[in-house]
One Martini backbone bead per residue (centre of mass of N, CA, C, O) as a GRO file, in nm:
protein
  220
    1UNK     BB    1  -4.682  -1.502   6.749
    2UNK     BB    2  -4.864  -1.233   6.881
    3UNK     BB    3  -4.868  -1.007   7.135
    4UNK     BB    4  -5.070  -0.833   7.300
    5UNK     BB    5  -4.967  -0.488   7.249
    6UNK     BB    6  -4.780  -0.562   7.013
    7UNK     BB    7  -4.618  -0.542   6.743
    8UNK     BB    8  -4.620  -0.642   6.430
    9UNK     BB    9  -4.466  -0.921   6.297
   10UNK     BB   10  -4.310  -1.079   6.068
   11UNK     BB   11  -4.366  -1.367   5.896
   12UNK     BB   12  -4.152  -1.607   5.799
   13UNK     BB   13  -4.348  -1.770   5.618
   14UNK     BB   14  -4.394  -1.540   5.417
   15UNK     BB   15  -4.102  -1.514   5.317
   16UNK     BB   16  -4.082  -1.808   5.217
   17UNK     BB   17  -4.316  -1.790   5.009
   18UNK     BB   18  -4.201  -1.563   4.838
   19UNK     BB   19  -3.930  -1.699   4.770
   20UNK     BB   20  -4.055  -1.950   4.634
   21UNK     BB   21  -4.213  -1.799   4.413
   22UNK     BB   22  -3.968  -1.657   4.283
   23UNK     BB   23  -3.809  -1.920   4.224
   24UNK     BB   24  -4.024  -2.046   4.040
   25UNK     BB   25  -4.036  -1.816   3.830
   26UNK     BB   26  -3.742  -1.840   3.749
   27UNK     BB   27  -3.753  -2.132   3.652
   28UNK     BB   28  -3.963  -2.095   3.432
   29UNK     BB   29  -3.805  -1.882   3.272
   30UNK     BB   30  -3.557  -2.061   3.222
   31UNK     BB   31  -3.706  -2.287   3.069
   32UNK     BB   32  -3.818  -2.108   2.842
   33UNK     BB   33  -3.548  -2.006   2.740
   34UNK     BB   34  -3.423  -2.282   2.677
   35UNK     BB   35  -3.636  -2.366   2.465
   36UNK     BB   36  -3.609  -2.125   2.276
   37UNK     BB   37  -3.303  -2.165   2.216
   38UNK     BB   38  -3.325  -2.449   2.109
   39UNK     BB   39  -3.523  -2.379   1.870
   40UNK     BB   40  -3.315  -2.135   1.768
   41UNK     BB   41  -3.029  -2.268   1.710
   42UNK     BB   42  -3.094  -2.329   1.382
   43UNK     BB   43  -3.184  -2.064   1.239
   44UNK     BB   44  -2.923  -1.942   1.122
   45UNK     BB   45  -2.880  -2.188   0.923
   46UNK     BB   46  -3.147  -2.169   0.774
   47UNK     BB   47  -3.114  -1.875   0.673
   48UNK     BB   48  -2.842  -1.925   0.531
   49UNK     BB   49  -2.940  -2.133   0.327
   50UNK     BB   50  -3.149  -1.937   0.191
   51UNK     BB   51  -2.963  -1.704   0.127
   52UNK     BB   52  -2.776  -1.861  -0.071
   53UNK     BB   53  -2.993  -1.969  -0.259
   54UNK     BB   54  -3.100  -1.694  -0.349
   55UNK     BB   55  -2.844  -1.534  -0.424
   56UNK     BB   56  -2.724  -1.743  -0.618
   57UNK     BB   57  -2.958  -1.853  -0.782
   58UNK     BB   58  -3.079  -1.579  -0.890
   59UNK     BB   59  -2.810  -1.478  -0.996
   60UNK     BB   60  -2.780  -1.697  -1.219
   61UNK     BB   61  -3.040  -1.626  -1.370
   62UNK     BB   62  -2.946  -1.338  -1.444
   63UNK     BB   63  -2.676  -1.435  -1.600
   64UNK     BB   64  -2.799  -1.535  -1.859
   65UNK     BB   65  -2.889  -1.207  -1.959
   66UNK     BB   66  -2.793  -0.955  -1.761
   67UNK     BB   67  -2.456  -0.947  -1.865
   68UNK     BB   68  -2.473  -0.880  -2.142
   69UNK     BB   69  -2.168  -0.945  -2.306
   70UNK     BB   70  -1.970  -0.995  -2.062
   71UNK     BB   71  -2.178  -1.216  -1.940
   72UNK     BB   72  -2.263  -1.586  -1.916
   73UNK     BB   73  -2.500  -1.838  -1.828
   74UNK     BB   74  -2.600  -2.131  -1.880
   75UNK     BB   75  -2.908  -2.240  -1.847
   76UNK     BB   76  -2.874  -2.533  -1.740
   77UNK     BB   77  -2.682  -2.450  -1.506
   78UNK     BB   78  -2.858  -2.242  -1.358
   79UNK     BB   79  -3.104  -2.428  -1.308
   80UNK     BB   80  -2.962  -2.659  -1.160
   81UNK     BB   81  -2.840  -2.494  -0.928
   82UNK     BB   82  -3.106  -2.378  -0.825
   83UNK     BB   83  -3.240  -2.649  -0.752
   84UNK     BB   84  -3.023  -2.754  -0.560
   85UNK     BB   85  -3.032  -2.519  -0.358
   86UNK     BB   86  -3.332  -2.538  -0.281
   87UNK     BB   87  -3.326  -2.837  -0.192
   88UNK     BB   88  -3.100  -2.803   0.020
   89UNK     BB   89  -3.257  -2.600   0.199
   90UNK     BB   90  -3.495  -2.787   0.255
   91UNK     BB   91  -3.334  -3.020   0.391
   92UNK     BB   92  -3.201  -2.848   0.609
   93UNK     BB   93  -3.461  -2.759   0.745
   94UNK     BB   94  -3.563  -3.037   0.827
   95UNK     BB   95  -3.316  -3.132   0.991
   96UNK     BB   96  -3.290  -2.887   1.185
   97UNK     BB   97  -3.581  -2.888   1.289
   98UNK     BB   98  -3.564  -3.171   1.421
   99UNK     BB   99  -3.315  -3.115   1.605
  100UNK     BB  100  -3.438  -2.878   1.773
  101UNK     BB  101  -3.695  -3.071   1.878
  102UNK     BB  102  -3.523  -3.252   2.045
  103UNK     BB  103  -3.680  -3.333   2.361
  104UNK     BB  104  -3.955  -3.194   2.280
  105UNK     BB  105  -4.282  -3.181   2.408
  106UNK     BB  106  -4.574  -3.162   2.237
  107UNK     BB  107  -4.874  -3.089   2.202
  108UNK     BB  108  -5.139  -3.182   2.022
  109UNK     BB  109  -5.203  -2.900   1.908
  110UNK     BB  110  -4.917  -2.820   1.823
  111UNK     BB  111  -4.868  -3.063   1.632
  112UNK     BB  112  -5.099  -3.005   1.438
  113UNK     BB  113  -5.017  -2.719   1.354
  114UNK     BB  114  -4.737  -2.799   1.244
  115UNK     BB  115  -4.836  -3.002   1.030
  116UNK     BB  116  -5.019  -2.815   0.869
  117UNK     BB  117  -4.807  -2.603   0.806
  118UNK     BB  118  -4.606  -2.790   0.661
  119UNK     BB  119  -4.811  -2.888   0.436
  120UNK     BB  120  -4.881  -2.610   0.316
  121UNK     BB  121  -4.628  -2.582   0.147
  122UNK     BB  122  -4.663  -2.818  -0.043
  123UNK     BB  123  -4.951  -2.749  -0.149
  124UNK     BB  124  -4.894  -2.464  -0.251
  125UNK     BB  125  -4.677  -2.536  -0.462
  126UNK     BB  126  -4.835  -2.736  -0.628
  127UNK     BB  127  -5.060  -2.535  -0.705
  128UNK     BB  128  -4.877  -2.329  -0.852
  129UNK     BB  129  -4.766  -2.526  -1.070
  130UNK     BB  130  -5.036  -2.612  -1.183
  131UNK     BB  131  -5.132  -2.332  -1.268
  132UNK     BB  132  -4.886  -2.270  -1.452
  133UNK     BB  133  -4.939  -2.500  -1.648
  134UNK     BB  134  -5.212  -2.406  -1.738
  135UNK     BB  135  -5.115  -2.134  -1.858
  136UNK     BB  136  -4.925  -2.250  -2.067
  137UNK     BB  137  -5.152  -2.422  -2.217
  138UNK     BB  138  -5.306  -2.127  -2.262
  139UNK     BB  139  -5.046  -1.929  -2.370
  140UNK     BB  140  -4.811  -1.868  -2.196
  141UNK     BB  141  -4.537  -1.715  -2.224
  142UNK     BB  142  -4.208  -1.741  -2.139
  143UNK     BB  143  -4.175  -1.449  -2.030
  144UNK     BB  144  -4.407  -1.477  -1.819
  145UNK     BB  145  -4.310  -1.735  -1.676
  146UNK     BB  146  -4.047  -1.597  -1.561
  147UNK     BB  147  -4.236  -1.427  -1.369
  148UNK     BB  148  -4.436  -1.617  -1.229
  149UNK     BB  149  -4.279  -1.835  -1.068
  150UNK     BB  150  -4.101  -1.659  -0.876
  151UNK     BB  151  -4.331  -1.482  -0.773
  152UNK     BB  152  -4.524  -1.689  -0.658
  153UNK     BB  153  -4.319  -1.833  -0.468
  154UNK     BB  154  -4.246  -1.579  -0.301
  155UNK     BB  155  -4.529  -1.510  -0.205
  156UNK     BB  156  -4.569  -1.768  -0.049
  157UNK     BB  157  -4.338  -1.744   0.145
  158UNK     BB  158  -4.429  -1.478   0.275
  159UNK     BB  159  -4.711  -1.574   0.370
  160UNK     BB  160  -4.620  -1.817   0.547
  161UNK     BB  161  -4.449  -1.656   0.737
  162UNK     BB  162  -4.671  -1.466   0.833
  163UNK     BB  163  -4.855  -1.685   0.947
  164UNK     BB  164  -4.651  -1.805   1.145
  165UNK     BB  165  -4.623  -1.543   1.313
  166UNK     BB  166  -4.923  -1.555   1.408
  167UNK     BB  167  -4.930  -1.836   1.546
  168UNK     BB  168  -4.642  -1.776   1.729
  169UNK     BB  169  -4.583  -1.478   1.790
  170UNK     BB  170  -4.359  -1.387   1.559
  171UNK     BB  171  -4.230  -1.095   1.460
  172UNK     BB  172  -3.992  -1.173   1.264
  173UNK     BB  173  -4.183  -1.330   1.067
  174UNK     BB  174  -4.356  -1.090   0.989
  175UNK     BB  175  -4.129  -0.918   0.865
  176UNK     BB  176  -4.021  -1.126   0.664
  177UNK     BB  177  -4.286  -1.181   0.514
  178UNK     BB  178  -4.345  -0.889   0.435
  179UNK     BB  179  -4.089  -0.838   0.269
  180UNK     BB  180  -4.121  -1.071   0.063
  181UNK     BB  181  -4.388  -0.965  -0.054
  182UNK     BB  182  -4.274  -0.703  -0.159
  183UNK     BB  183  -4.067  -0.820  -0.347
  184UNK     BB  184  -4.278  -0.983  -0.523
  185UNK     BB  185  -4.430  -0.711  -0.616
  186UNK     BB  186  -4.181  -0.548  -0.736
  187UNK     BB  187  -4.003  -0.720  -0.935
  188UNK     BB  188  -4.184  -0.737  -1.198
  189UNK     BB  189  -4.135  -0.424  -1.275
  190UNK     BB  190  -3.836  -0.494  -1.394
  191UNK     BB  191  -3.825  -0.743  -1.541
  192UNK     BB  192  -3.664  -0.918  -1.770
  193UNK     BB  193  -3.394  -1.018  -1.559
  194UNK     BB  194  -3.409  -0.816  -1.303
  195UNK     BB  195  -3.589  -0.972  -1.104
  196UNK     BB  196  -3.366  -1.170  -1.012
  197UNK     BB  197  -3.191  -0.954  -0.870
  198UNK     BB  198  -3.396  -0.875  -0.661
  199UNK     BB  199  -3.422  -1.154  -0.528
  200UNK     BB  200  -3.126  -1.183  -0.454
  201UNK     BB  201  -3.086  -0.920  -0.283
  202UNK     BB  202  -3.362  -0.872  -0.122
  203UNK     BB  203  -3.410  -1.172  -0.045
  204UNK     BB  204  -3.131  -1.292   0.033
  205UNK     BB  205  -3.040  -1.061   0.217
  206UNK     BB  206  -3.254  -1.101   0.446
  207UNK     BB  207  -3.156  -1.384   0.530
  208UNK     BB  208  -2.865  -1.299   0.607
  209UNK     BB  209  -2.940  -1.097   0.819
  210UNK     BB  210  -3.112  -1.281   0.991
  211UNK     BB  211  -2.884  -1.480   1.065
  212UNK     BB  212  -2.713  -1.272   1.220
  213UNK     BB  213  -2.923  -1.185   1.428
  214UNK     BB  214  -2.982  -1.469   1.547
  215UNK     BB  215  -2.689  -1.526   1.635
  216UNK     BB  216  -2.665  -1.283   1.833
  217UNK     BB  217  -2.903  -1.363   2.016
  218UNK     BB  218  -2.798  -1.646   2.111
  219UNK     BB  219  -2.517  -1.516   2.232
  220UNK     BB  220  -2.622  -1.344   2.481
   0.00000   0.00000   0.00000
């Protein structure tokens, strides 16, 4: 309490309140950073898995005919390894994604959004393959099918990453999705089998670079 006629003195209670508010804000920011880093802890491994799958998988598809007569990979071997790598990356993504979210309780709205987004990948790829099968049955030649399937799947991947970036306000996903869509639209102009090489280097390469960037960010 101030005595009339004397200068106003700072109230210690105000200083305590300001200090408490600042401490609470620091605590909230610390918790948010902890959750963000926990969710992102597995991102480098996920991106690495997809980078290897794309770089090696599409590279082997290119080697079926792309390096003849110097070298050639048998078609059954290249396709089998490609499928195994893609399936392995998908399984790794599911396992690492579940592990990163362990112990974090999401709201009902966030859980619904995540579930719908997750199922959209499966539904979109099933639709793409069904549409491709219909095109083949209506006369699409194998040469065009070799362009359609990798291009359509890559375009879907880029689009879904881009949408995910918009949902969660994640600019890195927007950049990654946008780049993959550009790769999907440019690669077909190189024709078979060079388009596989474009997917391998430009697509797989961006995943590998993204894995390195994410790893460096987490280690800050």
